[in-house]
C-alpha positions, 0 to 999 in steps of 0.5 A, spaced: 500 500 499 502 506 498 503 511 503 503 519 504 508 522 509 506 528 513 512 532 510 510 532 503 509 538 499 502 536 497 496 538 502 495 532 506 488 532 509 483 527 513 476 525 510 471 526 516 464 521 516 457 523 517 452 519 519 452 512 515 446 511 511 443 517 512 447 522 508 441 525 505 438 527 511 444 530 514 440 537 514 434 534 518 439 531 523 443 538 524 437 541 527 436 536 533 444 537 533 444 544 533 439 545 538 443 541 543 450 544 541 445 551 543 443 548 549 450 546 551 453 553 550 447 557 553 447 553 559 454 553 561 455 560 559 449 561 564 452 557 570 459 561 569 455 568 569 451 566 575 457 564 579 461 570 576 456 575 578 454 572 585 459 573 591 456 568 595 458 563 590 465 564 590 466 558 594 470 551 592 464 547 590 462 553 585 469 554 583 470 547 581 463 548 577 466 553 574 472 549 572 467 543 569 463 548 565 469 551 562 471 544 560 464 543 557 464 549 553 471 547 551 468 540 549 462 543 545 466 548 541 471 542 539 466 538 536 462 544 533 465 546 527 466 540 523 460 537 525 456 542 523 460 543 517 459 536 515 452 536 516 450 543 513 455 543 507 457 536 506 464 539 508 469 532 509 475 534 508 479 537 514 487 539 514 492 535 517 494 541 522 486 542 523 485 534 525 491 534 530 489 540 533 482 538 534 484 531 537 489 535 541 483 539 544 477 534 544 482 529 548 485 534 553 477 537 554 475 529 555 481 528 560 479 535 564 472 533 565 474 526 568 480 530 572 475 536 575 470 531 577 475 527 581 477 534 584 469 535 585 469 528 589 475 530 593 471 537 595 465 533 597 469 528 601 472 534 605 466 538 606 462 532 609 467 527 612 472 533 614 468 539 615 472 542 620 478 542 616 474 544 609 475 551 609 482 551 611 484 546 606 480 547 600 481 555 600 480 559 594 488 559 593 488 551 594 482 551 588 486 555 584 492 551 584 488 545 583 485 547 577 492 549 574 495 542 576 489 539 572 490 543 566 498 541 566 496 534 567 491 533 561 495 537 556 502 533 558 497 527 557 495 528 550 501 532 547 506 526 547 501 521 544 500 527 538 507 528 537 508 520 537 502 520 532 505 525 527 512 522 526 509 516 523 506 515 515 499 515 513 496 510 508 492 513 502 486 511 505 485 517 510 477 516 511 476 517 518 470 514 522 466 520 525 465 527 524 471 529 528 478 527 529 479 522 535 486 519 536 484 512 536 481 513 529 487 517 526 492 511 528 488 506 524 490 509 518 498 509 520 502 504 515 508 503 521 509 500 527 505 503 533 506 499 539 509 505 542 503 509 541 499 503 543 503 502 550 503 510 551 495 510 550 494 504 555 498 508 560 494 514 559 488 510 560 490 507 566 492 513 569 486 517 567 480 514 565 481 507 570 484 511 576 479 517 576 473 513 577 476 508 582 478 514 586 472 517 585 468 511 588 473 511 593 471 518 595 464 516 595 465 510 599 468 514 605 462 519 604 457 514 605 460 511 610 461 517 614 453 519 613 451 512 615 455 514 621 451 520 623 445 520 628 440 524 624 436 521 618 435 529 616 442 530 616 443 523 612 438 526 606 441 533 606 448 530 606 446 525 600 442 531 597 448 535 597 452 529 593 446 528 588 448 533 582 455 530 582 453 524 582 449 525 577 455 528 573 459 522 574 454 518 571 453 522 565 460 522 563 462 514 565 456 511 563 456 513 555 464 512 556 463 505 558 458 504 553 463 507 547 468 502 550 464 496 550 462 497 543 469 498 540 471 492 544 466 487 543 461 490 538 466 490 532 461 487 527 456 492 529 454 497 524 458 503 523 452 507 525 452 504 532 459 506 533 457 513 531 451 514 535 455 512 541 461 516 540 456 523 539 452 521 546 459 520 549 461 527 547 455 531 547 451 528 553 456 531 559 456 538 556 448 538 555 446 535 561 451 538 566 448 545 566 441 542 566 443 537 572 446 543 576 441 548 575 435 543 577 438 540 583 442 546 586 439 551 590 443 557 590 445 556 582 437 556 581 436 562 585 442 565 581 439 564 575 432 567 577 436 573 580 440 573 573 433 573 569 430 578 573 436 583 573 436 583 565 428 584 565 429 590 569 434 592 565 430 591 558 424 595 561 
């Protein structure tokens, strides 16, 4: 099979794929997709605006929620351009550099989502199990350093895999399976030994995709143990209600992630449509659902939204 080197003078590009078998209906499919993107952008922007304008919400819990909203916005804006161009204009080509840039942001924000949820589980553990030390250990300065550590962790996890991939030759067949660029999709098109890439990807999966949910489960095991040790039933319900939003956000991220993994591992003979739908649910569900969950289940956020709406309505009069 002939190869295309990344250093060739000819412009190298990848070809994106829409929804197999439904190419004629892309313009209709774009309507619900566009609505989901709008909900995600407006919802996460509203969460950020409420926390920024309400002085009472400048607390560790809501600062972590800010990080989650920023991550969800980044994830949404990473997939929006290519998905909408493909559905609206059938524009399938994406340049080599553009594909690598999208791949970087997509995976970095996906890892950040997991890392922020892990930090939020630590916040809930400290608030419930160590309430007397909560204010001294988790102050705003510590939260800022944790956010910087999360950013560095995710960027440093993604960059080496892209450098390892960029040095390899790609085959003439450069058709991707989705409407965006994923590392696991791009590496299938390489015409060279990819053992180093696979080992590095395996290490990243262990350190982030596996370790983060395990630590989240550990934190909630300790939280439940502490809650069950309290005497009052009302205190138990209040503590569980404080954690409910975060638990739902964890499920929204990891249930589709497990579904995508199972589909790729054990359903290789499944129609391409199944893989495309699962991948889109994995990338769209958290940015769309998280602002809804926190707006409905968190009283302070809900009150902040009503206050923001009332302020805007007074300005319009």
